[in-house]
N, C-alpha and C positions, 0 to 999 in steps of 0.2 A: 354286646346285650345289658340291657336293664335289669336289674334286681327288683322284684316286685313286693319283694316281703316287706313288712314294716315290723321294726323293732319298738318295742314298748317297754318303757322301763313303770310304767305308771297302771294301774287299773283303773277304770270308771269310761265316764261318758266319753267317745270321740267324737270331735266333729273336724268337718273340715277344713283347712288351710284356704283362707282368702286369696288365690293367687294373683291377684289383681294390689295387693297390699305388699308394702316391705314388712318386716317384723318392727324395725323402729318406728310406724305409722301404727301399727296396731297397737304398740305399746303406749304409745301417746293419745289415743282414742280410750284404751282403760285407764290411763292415767285421767282423762277428763272425767269420765264415768264414775272413777273412785280413788279421789284423790288423795282420801285419807288411809287408803287401803294398806296394809304391807307389801312392799313390793318385794325387796331383800332384805336379810340381817343377816349378820357373822359375827363373831363376838365381841367384836367392839362397836357394832353400828348398825343402828336400824334406820331404812330410809322408807319412806311410802312411798305410794305412785306418782305424786306430786313433787316429792324430792328427788330423785333419781332422775324423771323428767326432766327438772329443773338444772341438776349436773351433768346430767349429760348435754343438756343445750348449750352450757357453757364451756366443757370439752370439745365438742362439735365447732364453736366458735373460736375458740381457740386453735383448733386444727384447720379450720376454712382461712382463718388469717395467715396460716404458715403455707396454703396452696395445697390443702386437702380436698378432694376430690375424685372423680372415679380415674379409676387408675392409680390411685395412690394407695400405699399399703403402710398402715400403722403395726407397730409391733408394740404387742402388750406381754411386760418381764414382769408379773406381779403375783402375789397370791391370788386364790380366787377370794375376793371379798364386796366390799359393796362398793370400792371405789373400782373395783374392776369393772363391773357389772356398770358405771358411770361411764368409764372410761371405752368400755366394746359398745354400747348403746351410743355415746357420743361419734364415734367413728365411722357407724353405719349411719349416723345423721349427716354426718360431712361427706358422705358418698363414699366414702374409703372403704378399701378392706382390710381387717384386722387378721394379724397374724398373732397366735399366741405364743409366748416363748417359757419353754417349760424351767421354773427357777433354779431345777435340782443340774439342768445343764452345765456340765462344765464351760468358764469361762472361754475356753479356745473355740470348743465348736460354738456357744453362742457367738462368738464373735464372729467366725466362719461364715456362719448362719445371716450376720448381720451384714458381712461385707456381700454377698452374693445377692442378697433380696433387697438391700439399698433403701430401707423403711424411709419414709417422709418423718417421723417422731418415731420413739422409743417411750 
């Protein structure tokens, strides 16, 4: 049975999500419309939409060269940051699934997870 409730963490206008477009395509379209707008910021780095789009394209290219595509899994074992967002979008652009790994996970548990999942890249 599907839960039809929606969890909202932000107040404001709600818009429908276009079901014919992927998240990374929607982001690319937004980056084309507002290239100089801030996309992501962490304590060390701020990226505009254009910069994040470019950085994630580089990640996607690197992953595709290594065989990423549908069915591939990319594990992300890093703190949330601007680089995390570039890697996340890059995995999606490459057609792969991403699997976040908690950085607080004990090494033995992390290793068991990686062994079980066998991601293309970490």
